[in-house]
BALOGU-370281 format. One record per residue: y, x, z of N, C-alpha, C in turn; residue number from 1; residue in one letter. Coordinates in Angstrom, 1 decimal, padded with zeros to 4 digits, always signed. Each point is the difference from the previous one (the first is absolute). Last residue first. Layout:
N
+--------+--------+--------+--------+--------+--------+--------+--------+--------+-----+------+
:    n.v :    n.u :    n.w :   ca.v :   ca.u :   ca.w :    c.v :    c.u :    c.w :  nr : rest :
+--------+--------+--------+--------+--------+--------+--------+--------+--------+-----+------+
:      Y :      X :      Z :      Y :      X :      Z :      Y :      X :      Z : NUM :    a :
...
+--------+--------+--------+--------+--------+--------+--------+--------+--------+-----+------+
% end
This chain:
169
+--------+--------+--------+--------+--------+--------+--------+--------+--------+-----+------+
:    n.v :    n.u :    n.w :   ca.v :   ca.u :   ca.w :    c.v :    c.u :    c.w :  nr : rest :
+--------+--------+--------+--------+--------+--------+--------+--------+--------+-----+------+
: -001.0 : +038.0 : -091.0 : -000.6 : -001.4 : +000.7 : +000.0 : -000.7 : -000.7 : 169 :    w :
: +001.8 : +004.9 : +000.1 : -001.0 : -000.6 : -000.4 : -000.9 : -001.2 : +000.6 : 168 :    t :
: +005.7 : +003.2 : +000.2 : -001.4 : -000.4 : +000.8 : -001.3 : -000.7 : -001.2 : 167 :    g :
: +004.1 : +002.1 : -000.2 : -000.4 : +000.6 : -000.4 : -001.5 : +000.1 : +000.3 : 166 :    e :
: +003.9 : -002.8 : +001.4 : +000.3 : -000.2 : -000.9 : -000.4 : +000.9 : -001.1 : 165 :    t :
: +000.1 : -000.4 : +004.9 : -001.0 : -001.2 : -000.6 : +000.7 : -000.1 : -001.7 : 164 :    l :
: +000.0 : +003.7 : +002.7 : -001.2 : +000.5 : +000.1 : +000.1 : -002.0 : -000.9 : 163 :    l :
: +004.1 : +002.3 : +000.3 : -000.9 : +000.2 : -000.9 : -001.7 : -000.8 : +000.2 : 162 :    q :
: +003.8 : -000.9 : +002.5 : -000.2 : -000.4 : -001.6 : -000.7 : +000.7 : -000.9 : 161 :    t :
: +000.4 : +001.1 : +005.0 : -000.5 : -001.1 : -000.5 : -000.1 : -000.4 : -001.5 : 160 :    v :
: +001.8 : +004.2 : +001.2 : -001.5 : +000.2 : +000.3 : -000.5 : -001.8 : -000.2 : 159 :    n :
: +004.7 : +000.5 : -000.7 : -000.8 : +000.6 : -001.1 : -001.4 : -000.7 : +000.2 : 158 :    q :
: +002.4 : -000.4 : +004.2 : +000.1 : -000.7 : -001.8 : -000.8 : -000.1 : -001.2 : 157 :    a :
: +000.6 : +002.8 : +004.5 : -000.5 : -001.1 : -000.4 : -000.7 : -000.9 : -001.3 : 156 :    l :
: +003.4 : +003.2 : +000.2 : -000.9 : +001.2 : -000.5 : -001.3 : -001.4 : +000.8 : 155 :    d :
: +004.7 : -001.2 : +000.7 : -000.3 : +000.3 : -001.9 : -001.5 : +000.1 : -000.2 : 154 :    d :
: +001.9 : +000.2 : +003.7 : -000.5 : -002.0 : +000.1 : -000.1 : +000.5 : -000.9 : 153 :    a :
: +001.1 : +003.6 : +001.7 : -001.5 : -000.1 : +000.3 : +000.4 : -001.4 : -000.5 : 152 :    l :
: +003.8 : +001.5 : -001.3 : -001.0 : +000.4 : -000.6 : -001.0 : -000.2 : +000.7 : 151 :    l :
: +003.2 : -002.1 : +002.1 : -000.4 : -000.4 : -001.8 : -000.6 : +000.6 : -000.1 : 150 :    p :
: +000.8 : +001.5 : +003.9 : -000.6 : -000.9 : +000.1 : -000.1 : -000.8 : -001.4 : 149 :    m :
: +002.5 : +003.9 : +001.0 : -001.1 : +000.6 : +000.2 : -001.2 : -001.4 : +000.0 : 148 :    a :
: +004.7 : +000.3 : +002.0 : -000.3 : +000.1 : -001.2 : -000.7 : +000.3 : -000.9 : 147 :    q :
: -000.6 : -001.1 : +004.2 : +000.7 : -001.0 : -000.3 : +000.1 : -000.2 : -001.8 : 146 :    r :
: -001.7 : +003.4 : +002.8 : -000.8 : -000.8 : +000.1 : +000.6 : -001.0 : -001.0 : 145 :    e :
: +003.1 : +003.2 : +001.8 : -000.5 : +000.5 : -001.1 : -001.4 : -000.5 : -001.2 : 144 :    a :
: +002.9 : -001.1 : +004.2 : +000.4 : -000.6 : -001.0 : -000.9 : +000.8 : -001.0 : 143 :    d :
: -001.8 : +000.4 : +004.1 : +000.4 : -001.7 : -000.8 : +000.6 : +000.1 : -001.3 : 142 :    a :
: +000.3 : +003.8 : +002.1 : -001.8 : +000.1 : -000.6 : -000.3 : -001.4 : -000.3 : 141 :    l :
: +004.8 : +003.2 : +000.5 : -001.2 : -000.9 : +000.2 : -000.7 : -000.4 : -001.0 : 140 :    d :
: +002.5 : +004.2 : -000.8 : +000.2 : +000.0 : +001.6 : -000.7 : -001.6 : +000.6 : 139 :    s :
: -002.7 : +001.5 : -003.7 : +001.6 : +000.6 : +000.2 : +000.3 : +000.2 : +001.2 : 138 :    g :
: -005.0 : -000.7 : -002.5 : +001.0 : -000.5 : +000.9 : +000.9 : +001.1 : +000.4 : 137 :    v :
: -003.7 : -002.0 : -004.2 : +000.7 : +001.2 : +000.7 : +000.8 : -000.4 : +000.8 : 136 :    h :
: -004.1 : -002.5 : -002.6 : +001.4 : +000.1 : +001.1 : +000.3 : +001.5 : +000.1 : 135 :    v :
: -003.6 : -002.7 : -003.3 : +000.2 : +001.2 : +000.7 : +001.2 : -000.2 : +000.6 : 134 :    l :
: -003.9 : -003.1 : -001.2 : +001.4 : +000.5 : -000.7 : -000.1 : +000.7 : +001.3 : 133 :    t :
: -004.2 : -004.4 : -001.4 : +000.4 : +001.1 : +000.4 : +001.6 : +000.8 : -000.2 : 132 :    d :
: -003.7 : -004.3 : -000.3 : +000.5 : +000.1 : -000.4 : +000.8 : +001.6 : +000.7 : 131 :    g :
: -005.1 : -003.4 : -000.1 : +001.3 : +001.0 : -000.3 : +000.9 : +001.0 : +000.2 : 130 :    k :
: -003.3 : -005.4 : +000.7 : +000.0 : +001.3 : -001.2 : +001.4 : +000.8 : +000.2 : 129 :    v :
: -004.2 : -003.7 : +001.2 : +000.9 : +000.6 : +000.8 : +000.6 : +001.1 : -001.3 : 128 :    d :
: -002.9 : -004.4 : -001.1 : -000.5 : +001.0 : +000.0 : +001.9 : +000.9 : +000.7 : 127 :    k :
: -001.9 : -003.8 : -004.0 : +000.0 : -000.4 : +002.4 : -000.4 : +001.3 : +000.2 : 126 :    d :
: +000.6 : -002.2 : -005.2 : +000.1 : +001.0 : +000.7 : +000.3 : -001.1 : +001.4 : 125 :    l :
: -000.9 : -002.3 : -002.9 : +000.1 : +000.7 : -000.8 : +000.2 : +001.2 : +000.7 : 124 :    l :
: -002.7 : -005.1 : +000.2 : +001.5 : +001.1 : +001.0 : +000.0 : +001.3 : -001.2 : 123 :    v :
: -001.0 : -005.8 : -000.7 : -000.7 : +001.3 : -000.4 : +001.2 : +001.5 : +001.1 : 122 :    k :
: +000.9 : -004.8 : -001.4 : +000.1 : +000.4 : +001.5 : -001.0 : +001.6 : -000.1 : 121 :    g :
: +002.6 : -002.6 : -003.6 : -001.0 : +000.1 : +000.1 : -000.6 : +000.0 : +001.5 : 120 :    n :
: +004.2 : +001.9 : -001.0 : +000.2 : -001.5 : +000.0 : -001.1 : -000.7 : -000.3 : 119 :    r :
: +000.1 : +004.6 : +001.8 : -000.2 : -000.2 : -001.2 : +000.2 : -001.4 : +000.2 : 118 :    d :
: +000.9 : +004.0 : +003.3 : -001.1 : -001.0 : -000.1 : +001.4 : -000.8 : -001.8 : 117 :    v :
: +000.1 : +004.6 : +004.4 : +000.4 : -000.7 : -001.7 : -001.3 : -000.8 : -000.6 : 116 :    a :
: +001.9 : +003.4 : +004.8 : -001.1 : -001.0 : -000.7 : +000.6 : -000.8 : -001.1 : 115 :    k :
: +000.4 : +004.3 : +003.7 : +000.8 : -000.3 : -001.4 : -001.1 : -001.3 : -000.2 : 114 :    v :
: +001.8 : +003.4 : +004.6 : -001.7 : -001.4 : -001.0 : +001.0 : -000.4 : -001.1 : 113 :    h :
: +002.5 : +005.1 : +001.7 : -000.3 : -002.0 : -000.1 : -001.2 : -000.7 : -000.1 : 112 :    a :
: +002.1 : +005.3 : +002.3 : -001.3 : -000.7 : -000.7 : +000.7 : -001.1 : +000.2 : 111 :    v :
: +003.2 : +004.5 : -000.6 : -000.3 : -001.5 : +000.7 : -001.6 : -000.4 : -000.8 : 110 :    i :
: +003.0 : +004.4 : +001.9 : -000.7 : -000.2 : -000.9 : -000.6 : -001.3 : +000.2 : 109 :    e :
: +002.8 : +004.9 : -000.2 : -000.1 : -001.2 : +001.2 : -000.5 : -000.7 : -000.9 : 108 :    v :
: +001.1 : +005.6 : +001.2 : -000.7 : -001.2 : -001.1 : -000.3 : -001.3 : +000.7 : 107 :    k :
: +003.8 : +004.2 : +000.8 : -001.0 : -000.8 : +000.2 : -001.3 : -001.0 : -000.5 : 106 :    y :
: +003.9 : +004.6 : +001.6 : -000.3 : -001.0 : -001.0 : -000.7 : -000.8 : +000.0 : 105 :    n :
: +001.4 : +002.2 : +003.5 : +001.6 : +000.5 : -000.8 : -000.4 : -000.9 : -001.0 : 104 :    n :
: -001.9 : +000.4 : +005.3 : +000.3 : +000.1 : -001.4 : +000.4 : +000.1 : -000.9 : 103 :    a :
: -001.0 : +001.1 : +004.7 : +001.5 : -000.2 : -000.4 : -000.4 : -000.2 : -001.7 : 102 :    t :
: -002.5 : +002.7 : +004.0 : -000.3 : -001.1 : -000.2 : +001.1 : -000.7 : -001.2 : 101 :    l :
: +000.3 : +004.5 : +000.8 : -001.1 : -000.3 : -001.0 : -000.6 : -001.6 : +000.7 : 100 :    v :
: +004.5 : +002.4 : -000.2 : +000.2 : -000.3 : +000.6 : -001.9 : -000.6 : -000.9 :  99 :    d :
: +002.7 : +003.3 : -002.5 : +000.6 : +000.0 : +001.8 : -000.8 : -000.8 : +000.9 :  98 :    s :
: -001.5 : -000.3 : -004.8 : +000.1 : +001.4 : +000.4 : +000.4 : -000.1 : +002.2 :  97 :    s :
: -000.8 : -004.9 : -002.1 : +000.5 : +000.8 : -000.5 : -000.7 : +001.5 : +000.7 :  96 :    l :
: -003.1 : -003.2 : -002.8 : +001.2 : +000.1 : +001.4 : +000.9 : +001.1 : +000.3 :  95 :    y :
: -003.2 : -003.1 : -003.7 : +000.3 : +001.4 : -000.2 : +001.5 : -000.3 : +001.4 :  94 :    t :
: -003.7 : -003.6 : -000.7 : -000.6 : +000.9 : -001.3 : +001.1 : +001.4 : +000.1 :  93 :    l :
: -000.9 : -005.9 : +003.6 : +000.5 : +002.0 : -000.4 : -000.7 : +000.9 : -000.7 :  92 :    g :
: -000.4 : -005.9 : -000.4 : -000.6 : +001.8 : +000.1 : +001.2 : +000.8 : -000.1 :  91 :    q :
: +000.2 : -005.4 : +000.7 : +000.2 : +001.2 : +000.1 : -000.7 : +001.1 : +000.4 :  90 :    r :
: -000.6 : -006.0 : -002.3 : -000.6 : +001.5 : +001.5 : +000.9 : +000.9 : -000.3 :  89 :    t :
: -001.7 : -005.6 : -000.7 : +000.9 : +001.3 : -000.3 : +000.2 : +001.2 : +000.9 :  88 :    y :
: -002.6 : -004.8 : -001.2 : +000.2 : +000.8 : +000.8 : +000.7 : +001.1 : -001.0 :  87 :    r :
: -001.3 : -004.5 : -001.0 : -000.4 : -000.5 : +000.9 : +000.1 : +002.1 : +001.2 :  86 :    t :
: +002.2 : -004.2 : -004.0 : -000.1 : +001.8 : -000.1 : -000.4 : -000.4 : +001.6 :  85 :    i :
: -001.3 : -003.2 : -003.4 : +000.5 : -000.5 : +001.5 : +000.0 : +002.1 : -000.2 :  84 :    v :
: +000.3 : -003.8 : -004.3 : -001.1 : +000.8 : +000.4 : +000.9 : +000.8 : +001.3 :  83 :    g :
: -000.8 : -003.2 : -005.2 : +000.3 : -000.4 : +001.6 : -000.7 : +001.6 : +000.9 :  82 :    t :
: +000.2 : -002.4 : -005.5 : +000.3 : +001.0 : +000.7 : +000.2 : -000.3 : +001.5 :  81 :    v :
: -001.8 : -002.6 : -005.0 : +000.8 : -000.1 : +001.7 : +000.0 : +000.8 : +001.0 :  80 :    v :
: -001.1 : -002.0 : -005.2 : +000.1 : +001.4 : +001.2 : +000.7 : -000.2 : +000.6 :  79 :    v :
: +001.1 : -002.3 : -004.1 : -002.2 : -000.6 : +000.4 : -000.7 : +001.2 : +001.3 :  78 :    d :
: +005.3 : -002.3 : +001.2 : -001.0 : +000.7 : -001.4 : -001.2 : +000.2 : +000.4 :  77 :    g :
: +004.6 : -004.3 : +001.2 : -001.4 : +001.1 : +000.1 : -000.4 : +001.1 : -000.8 :  76 :    p :
: +005.1 : -001.6 : +000.2 : -001.6 : -000.5 : +000.3 : -000.5 : +001.2 : +000.1 :  75 :    g :
: +004.0 : +002.1 : -001.8 : +000.2 : -001.9 : -000.2 : -001.6 : -000.4 : +000.0 :  74 :    s :
: +000.4 : +004.6 : +000.0 : +000.8 : +000.4 : +000.8 : +000.4 : -001.8 : +000.7 :  73 :    t :
: -004.0 : +003.5 : -001.9 : +000.1 : -000.9 : +000.3 : +001.4 : -000.9 : +001.0 :  72 :    a :
: -001.5 : +004.4 : -003.7 : +000.3 : -000.5 : +001.1 : +000.4 : -001.5 : +000.8 :  71 :    l :
: -003.3 : +002.8 : -003.7 : +001.6 : -000.1 : +000.2 : -000.2 : -000.8 : +001.1 :  70 :    h :
: -004.2 : +003.5 : -001.5 : +000.9 : -001.7 : +000.7 : +001.5 : +000.5 : -000.2 :  69 :    f :
: -001.5 : +003.7 : -002.2 : -000.5 : +000.0 : +000.5 : -000.5 : -002.2 : +000.2 :  68 :    t :
: +003.8 : +003.1 : +000.4 : -000.2 : -000.6 : -001.2 : -001.5 : -000.2 : -000.1 :  67 :    a :
: +002.6 : +003.3 : +003.3 : -000.5 : -000.2 : -000.5 : -000.7 : -000.7 : -001.3 :  66 :    d :
: +003.7 : -000.1 : +002.0 : +000.9 : +001.1 : -000.3 : -001.9 : +000.5 : -000.6 :  65 :    a :
: +000.4 : -004.3 : +003.0 : +001.1 : +000.1 : -001.7 : -000.2 : +001.6 : -000.5 :  64 :    q :
: -002.5 : -000.1 : +003.9 : -000.5 : -001.2 : -000.9 : +000.7 : +000.2 : -001.0 :  63 :    f :
: +002.1 : +002.4 : +003.0 : -001.5 : +000.7 : -000.2 : -000.5 : -000.9 : -001.0 :  62 :    r :
: +003.8 : -002.0 : +002.5 : +000.2 : +001.1 : -000.5 : -001.0 : +000.9 : -001.2 :  61 :    e :
: -001.1 : -003.3 : +003.9 : +000.2 : -000.8 : -001.0 : +000.4 : +001.3 : -001.2 :  60 :    r :
: -001.0 : +002.0 : +003.2 : -001.1 : -000.4 : +000.0 : +000.5 : -000.7 : -001.0 :  59 :    l :
: +003.2 : +001.5 : +002.2 : -000.4 : +000.9 : -000.2 : -001.8 : -000.3 : -001.3 :  58 :    a :
: +002.6 : -002.9 : +003.2 : +000.3 : +000.3 : -001.3 : -000.6 : +001.0 : -000.8 :  57 :    e :
: -002.0 : -001.1 : +003.8 : -000.1 : -000.9 : -001.0 : +000.8 : +000.0 : -000.6 :  56 :    t :
: -000.1 : +003.2 : +002.7 : -000.9 : +000.1 : +000.0 : -000.1 : -001.2 : -001.4 :  55 :    v :
: +003.3 : +000.0 : +002.6 : +000.8 : +001.1 : -000.8 : -001.8 : +000.0 : +000.2 :  54 :    a :
: +000.5 : -002.9 : +002.2 : +000.7 : -000.3 : -000.8 : +000.3 : +001.1 : -001.1 :  53 :    d :
: -002.9 : +000.4 : +003.8 : +000.0 : -001.0 : -000.5 : +000.6 : -000.7 : -001.2 :  52 :    g :
: +001.8 : +003.3 : +003.6 : -001.6 : +001.0 : -001.3 : -000.5 : -001.0 : -001.0 :  51 :    l :
: +004.1 : -000.3 : +003.8 : +000.2 : -000.5 : -001.3 : -001.4 : +000.0 : -001.4 :  50 :    r :
: +000.3 : +003.1 : +005.5 : +000.6 : -001.6 : -000.4 : +000.4 : -000.3 : -001.7 :  49 :    p :
: -004.2 : +002.2 : +003.7 : +000.7 : +000.5 : -001.4 : +000.8 : -001.3 : -000.7 :  48 :    q :
: -003.5 : -000.1 : +002.9 : +000.7 : -000.4 : +001.1 : +001.2 : +001.2 : -000.8 :  47 :    l :
: -004.0 : -002.9 : -001.4 : -000.2 : +001.3 : +000.0 : +001.1 : -000.3 : +000.8 :  46 :    t :
: -001.6 : -003.4 : -002.7 : -000.7 : -000.3 : +001.1 : +000.2 : +001.8 : +000.1 :  45 :    r :
: +001.7 : -003.0 : -003.7 : +000.6 : +001.4 : +000.5 : -001.0 : -000.5 : +001.2 :  44 :    n :
: -000.4 : -002.6 : -004.7 : +000.4 : -000.1 : +001.4 : -000.7 : +001.3 : +000.9 :  43 :    n :
: +001.6 : -001.7 : -005.1 : -001.3 : +001.0 : +000.6 : +001.2 : -000.7 : +001.9 :  42 :    f :
: +000.7 : -003.1 : -005.0 : +000.8 : +001.1 : +001.3 : -001.4 : +000.7 : +000.6 :  41 :    p :
: -001.7 : -001.6 : -003.8 : +001.2 : -001.4 : +000.1 : -000.1 : +001.6 : +001.0 :  40 :    l :
: -000.9 : -000.2 : -005.4 : +000.0 : +000.8 : +001.3 : +000.7 : -001.3 : +001.0 :  39 :    i :
: -002.7 : -000.4 : -005.0 : +001.0 : -000.9 : +001.0 : +000.0 : +001.3 : +001.6 :  38 :    e :
: -001.3 : -000.2 : -005.6 : -000.1 : +000.3 : +001.3 : +001.0 : -000.1 : +001.0 :  37 :    v :
: -002.3 : -001.2 : -005.2 : +001.3 : +000.2 : +000.5 : -000.7 : -000.3 : +001.6 :  36 :    s :
: -002.5 : +001.6 : -005.4 : +000.1 : -001.0 : +001.0 : +001.7 : +000.6 : +001.0 :  35 :    r :
: -000.7 : +001.1 : -004.0 : -000.3 : -001.2 : -000.3 : -000.1 : -000.3 : +001.0 :  34 :    d :
: +001.7 : +004.3 : -001.1 : +000.6 : -001.1 : +000.7 : -000.7 : -001.6 : -000.3 :  33 :    g :
: -002.6 : +004.2 : -001.9 : +001.3 : +000.0 : +001.0 : +000.7 : -001.2 : -000.8 :  32 :    a :
: -004.8 : -000.1 : -000.3 : +000.4 : +000.1 : -000.6 : +001.9 : +000.3 : +000.7 :  31 :    v :
: -005.3 : +001.6 : +002.3 : +000.9 : -001.3 : -001.0 : +000.9 : +000.1 : -000.9 :  30 :    e :
: -003.1 : +003.4 : +000.9 : -000.8 : -000.9 : -000.4 : +001.3 : -001.3 : +000.3 :  29 :    d :
: +000.4 : +004.0 : +001.9 : -001.6 : -001.1 : +000.7 : +000.1 : -001.1 : -000.5 :  28 :    n :
: +003.4 : +003.4 : -000.6 : -001.0 : +001.1 : -000.4 : -001.2 : -000.9 : +000.7 :  27 :    v :
: +005.5 : -000.7 : -001.9 : -001.2 : +000.3 : +000.7 : -001.7 : -000.2 : -000.3 :  26 :    p :
: +004.1 : +002.1 : -003.1 : -000.3 : -001.1 : +000.5 : -000.9 : +000.0 : +000.9 :  25 :    g :
: -001.0 : +003.6 : -002.8 : +000.9 : -000.2 : +000.2 : +000.4 : -001.4 : +000.4 :  24 :    l :
: -003.0 : +004.4 : +001.0 : -000.6 : -001.2 : -001.4 : +002.0 : -001.4 : +000.9 :  23 :    h :
: -002.1 : +005.8 : -000.9 : +001.2 : -000.7 : +000.1 : -000.8 : -001.6 : -000.2 :  22 :    y :
: -002.6 : +004.2 : -000.8 : -000.1 : -001.3 : +001.4 : +000.9 : +000.0 : +000.7 :  21 :    g :
: +000.0 : +003.2 : -003.8 : -000.4 : -001.3 : -000.6 : -000.8 : -001.4 : +001.5 :  20 :    a :
: +003.7 : +003.9 : -000.5 : +000.6 : -001.8 : -000.3 : -002.0 : -000.4 : +000.1 :  19 :    c :
: +000.6 : +004.7 : -000.3 : +000.4 : -000.4 : +001.2 : +000.3 : -001.3 : -000.1 :  18 :    g :
: -001.2 : +001.5 : -003.7 : -001.1 : +000.4 : +000.7 : -000.2 : -000.6 : +001.2 :  17 :    g :
: +004.0 : +001.3 : -003.5 : -000.3 : -001.5 : +001.1 : -001.7 : -000.3 : +000.0 :  16 :    l :
: +002.3 : +004.4 : +000.2 : +000.5 : -000.6 : +000.6 : -000.1 : -001.3 : -000.3 :  15 :    l :
: -002.9 : +002.4 : -002.0 : -000.4 : +000.6 : +001.9 : +000.7 : -000.6 : +000.5 :  14 :    l :
: +000.3 : -000.2 : -004.9 : -000.8 : -000.2 : +000.3 : -000.2 : -000.1 : +002.1 :  13 :    a :
: +003.2 : +002.4 : -002.7 : +000.1 : -001.5 : +000.5 : -001.1 : -001.1 : +000.3 :  12 :    a :
: +000.0 : +005.3 : -000.8 : +001.2 : -000.6 : +001.3 : -000.2 : -001.6 : +001.0 :  11 :    a :
: -002.9 : +002.0 : -004.1 : -000.2 : -000.4 : +001.2 : +000.8 : +000.0 : +000.7 :  10 :    c :
: +001.9 : -000.2 : -003.9 : -001.2 : -000.8 : +000.3 : -000.4 : +000.1 : +001.1 :   9 :    l :
: +003.0 : +003.7 : -000.6 : +000.9 : -001.7 : -000.1 : -001.6 : -000.9 : -000.3 :   8 :    a :
: -001.5 : +004.1 : -000.7 : +000.0 : -000.1 : +001.4 : +001.4 : -001.1 : +000.7 :   7 :    p :
: -001.6 : +000.2 : -005.3 : -001.1 : +000.4 : +001.5 : +000.1 : -000.2 : +000.7 :   6 :    f :
: +003.5 : +000.8 : -002.5 : -000.7 : -001.6 : -000.6 : -000.9 : -000.3 : +000.9 :   5 :    r :
: +002.4 : +004.4 : -001.6 : +000.7 : -000.5 : +001.7 : -001.3 : -001.4 : +000.4 :   4 :    l :
: -000.9 : +003.1 : -003.4 : -000.6 : +000.6 : +001.3 : +000.8 : -001.0 : +000.4 :   3 :    f :
: +001.7 : -000.8 : -004.4 : -001.4 : -000.6 : +000.8 : -001.2 : +000.2 : +001.2 :   2 :    r :
: +005.0 : +002.3 : -002.1 : +000.1 : -001.6 : +000.9 : -001.8 : -000.4 : +000.5 :   1 :    m :
+--------+--------+--------+--------+--------+--------+--------+--------+--------+-----+------+
% end
């Protein structure tokens, strides 16, 4: 029985040592929920319809789930996030074996210029942020892109949220 203690202690030390770098709560020395964020609707300068609405909704959901900031729903927030979707691109990844010109999988990418300003006018974020997803085309490319839009918007929202919640300003 005594010979089982040492391996058990070694295993416990290895498992607990993996958690040594974990930090509970915000990583930028902010207090969780102390500041509010107001997300204004994103402008869409691409030809893809309803993309601005999808990105705005996904960004609001991401901030609510993250809880570093609380979402300002009535009145102005401590941080105001605005954005303009500037680019929507589709790149073929795989092609049909019977027709090398017809793609059946695409990588879809959006780029948005995102700006976050606090109540005092200090710019916290002012940069282009990308989001992407993969789209498998069945019989209709437009339908496949429409179904992938929430995933695309969520990836961009995740990247924006990460920049704001983990940034050091």
